[in-house]
N, C-alpha and C positions, 0 to 999 in steps of 0.2 A: 504494500500500500504506500501511496505517496507520502513522504514525510511531512509535507505541509498539511495534508488532511489529518494525519495522525496528531500533529501538534494542535490543530483546531479541536479535535475530539478530546484530547487530554485537558486542555486549558478551559474549554467551554466558553460561555458568554459570547456566543456567536449569533449573528443574525440568521434567520431562516434563509436557506439557500440550497441550490443544487449545483454541484460541480462534477466535472467528468475528468478522471485521470486515467487515460487509456481506456481499458475495458472495465474500469471500476467506477461506479457512481457513488458520490458522497452527498447524502441528503441531511440537512440540519433542520430539525423541527423544534419549535417552541411549544411546550405543553402548558396548559392552563388548568388550574384547580380553583374552584369557587370556594371561598372561605365563608362558612356559616357565621351569621351575626344577627343580633336582634334588630338593630337599625343602624343606619349609616351615621357615623359621628365624624368629627374632624380628624380622628386618628384611626378610623376603621381600615382594616385590611380586607379587601373584597376579593382580590384575585392573587394567586401565587403562581409563579412561572417556574418551569424547569426546562430541560433540554433533552432531546433524543437525537443522537447522531447515528446514521445508518450507512454502512459500507455494503454495497451490493455488487458482486462480481461473479465471474464464471463459477457456478457451483457453490457459492457461499453468500451468507448475509450476516454481518456482524453489527450489533447495536451497542451503543454506549449511552448510559443515562446519567443525568446530572440533576441535582436539586429535587424538586417535587415531581419529577417525571414518574408516571405510574409504572408498575411492573408490566411486563409484556406476556405474562403467562396466559392471559385470556386470548391474546392474538395467536399465540402458539396453538392453543386448543382449537380455536376456530379454523386455523389452517389445517390441522390434523383431521378435523371433521369434514374438510372439503378437499379431498385428495386431487380432484380434477383441477381446482384452482392452484393448489400447491405444486402440481406437476408443471406449471408454467414457469417455475424456477424462481430465482432470487427477486425478479421483478414483482412476483405475486406477494412475496414477503414485504417488499417495499410498499406495495399498495396497501396491504393489510395494516401496516403501522401508520401510514399517512391517513387512512380511513378512520382508524381509532382516534388519532389526535384531532382530526377535524370534527368528528362526532362529539368529542369533548368540548370543542369550541361552541358547537350548537347548544349543548346543555348549559354551558356557562353563560352564553348570550341570553338564553331564555331566563335564567336566574337573575342576570344583571338587569333585564327589563323590569323585573319586579321592584328592584331598588329604585330604578329611574321613575317608575309610576308612583311609588310611595312618596318619594321626595317631591315629585311634581305636584301631587295632591296637597302636600303640606305647604308648599310655596304659595299656592293660590287659594289656600284656606283663609277664612277671616280671622283666624287666631293670630298669635304673635308671629312676627316674621321669622323665617328659618335662618339660622346662622349660616352666613356665606361660607364659612369654613367647611361645613358639611358638603355643600355643593362642590366646592373646589376639590375636596378629597375624592368625591365620586368621579370628578373629571380626571384627576391624577390616576386613579385606578383604571379608568377607561383608557387612558393613554398607554398604560402598561399592557393592557389587553390588545390595544391597537398595534403596538410595536411587535407583539408576538404573532399577530394574524396577517397583517397587510404585506410584509415582505415575502410571504410564501406564494403570492400570486404568480410571479414569473416561473418559479420552480414547478408548480402544478401545471402551468400552461405548457412548459416543455415536455413534461411527462405525459401529457394527454394528446400531444400533437403527432405522435408516432414518428418523431424525428430522431429518436435515440435508438441505436441498434440494440441496446440492452433491454429495451421495453418492447415486448411483442405487441402486435396490434390489438389482440384481445385484452391484454392488460391495460393498454392505453385507453380502451373504452371504459374500463373501471375507473381509471384516473379522471376521466371526464366527469363521472358522477361525483367523485370527491371534490373536483373543482367547482361543480355546481353548488354543493353544500357550503364550500368555503366562500363562494360569492355571496350566498345568502347572509352568512355571518358578517362579511365585510360591509354589506349594505346596512345591516342592523347597527353596526358600530358607528357608521357615518350618521345614521339617524339619531343614535344616542348622543353623539357629539353635538349635533345641532340642538337637541332638546336640552341638554345640560347647559349649553351656552345661553340658550333662551331663559332657562331657570335662573342662571346667575345674573343676567341682565334684569330680569323681573324682580329678583330679590333686592338688587341695588336700587331699582326704581321705587319699590315699595318702601325701602328705608328712607329714601329722599322724600316721598310723599308723607310718611309718618313724621319726619322731622319738620316739614313745612306745617303740618297740622299742629304739632306741638308749639312751634313758634307763633302761630296765629293765636292759639289759646293764651300763651304767655303775653302776647301783645294786647289781647282783649282784656285780660285781668289788669294789666298795667294801665290801660285806658280807664278802667273803672276806678282804680285806686288814685289816679291822677286828679280827679275832680275833687274829692274831699281833701286831698293833700293840698291842692291849690287854695281852696277856700279857707281851710284852717291855717295855712301859711300866711295868708293875707291878714287874718284877724290876729295872728300872733306877732304882728309887727309893732303893736303897742303905740300907735299914733293917738294923739289926744282927740282929734276930731275924726271919727269914723262913723258911718251910718249904722244905726241900730245898736251902737255901743252901750248906751245907757237905757235902752228900751227894755222893759220887762219881757217883751216878746222877741227880743233879738236872738237869744240862744235857740229857742225852738224854731224860729223862722229860718235861721241858717241851717239847722239840721234838716228842716223840710226841703229847703232848696237842694241840699246835698242828696237827699233821698230821691227826690224827683229827677234830678239830673242823672244819677246813677241808674235809675229805673229806665229812663229813656235810652241811655247808652246801652244798657244790658239788652233791652228788647231789639235795638238796632243790630247789635252783634249777633243775637240769636237768629234774627231774620236773615242775616247774611251767612249764617252757619259758621261763625267764628267761635261759637261756644255751643 
């Protein structure tokens, strides 16, 4: 096996890709595991990634797993139960592994959709605004999902085009089915990305609207307090000649004026929905 491919397989952290070294194909797949959680928080881990590297050559198929990549005993049993497909050689093993990985993509995508729907309902509910950190964390996890899925498109396209001598035409047909499932997941990821971006913008807009409403209430109460403050301030200047200063009805008259003025202002503010 080519030393560059062996180096990639040993050190991991590779992007999904398909490389050809002579008569040996080297396929790198990113695996995705959905992490169960009660709800999305600002620190939630939603997806966990791993890697599977596959060497497929004349009469052999070698796999190398890293991280949270699932064991391949299920794939082995499926191939043993289908000797006709297994008889097509290492290409059939390559297809079975890619099919298993992409099927996991579909499962994770469906589970991820539940998180997106839940958070979207919370964002547009009349309750308290959703913490933007939760939305951003969901977007970060989606980005990790996207990095695992999207780069695999060219590899599946080459495997399904019958352009590689290592892939028999009948196996290429199976790869086309895998590519279709992968395309579905890719489209869902793009949809999730748009929805989460919309949620983030809506959350920020709601926060701005709430702040404007709070400022209006504060301004309204300041206007109500300003009237008695002004009147009391004037009568607190202690000038000798002031209207109603020595009248027995001066004090209740001033209080009446303050009450009437505050009532008029309060009704005006309520009519304009500032309070």
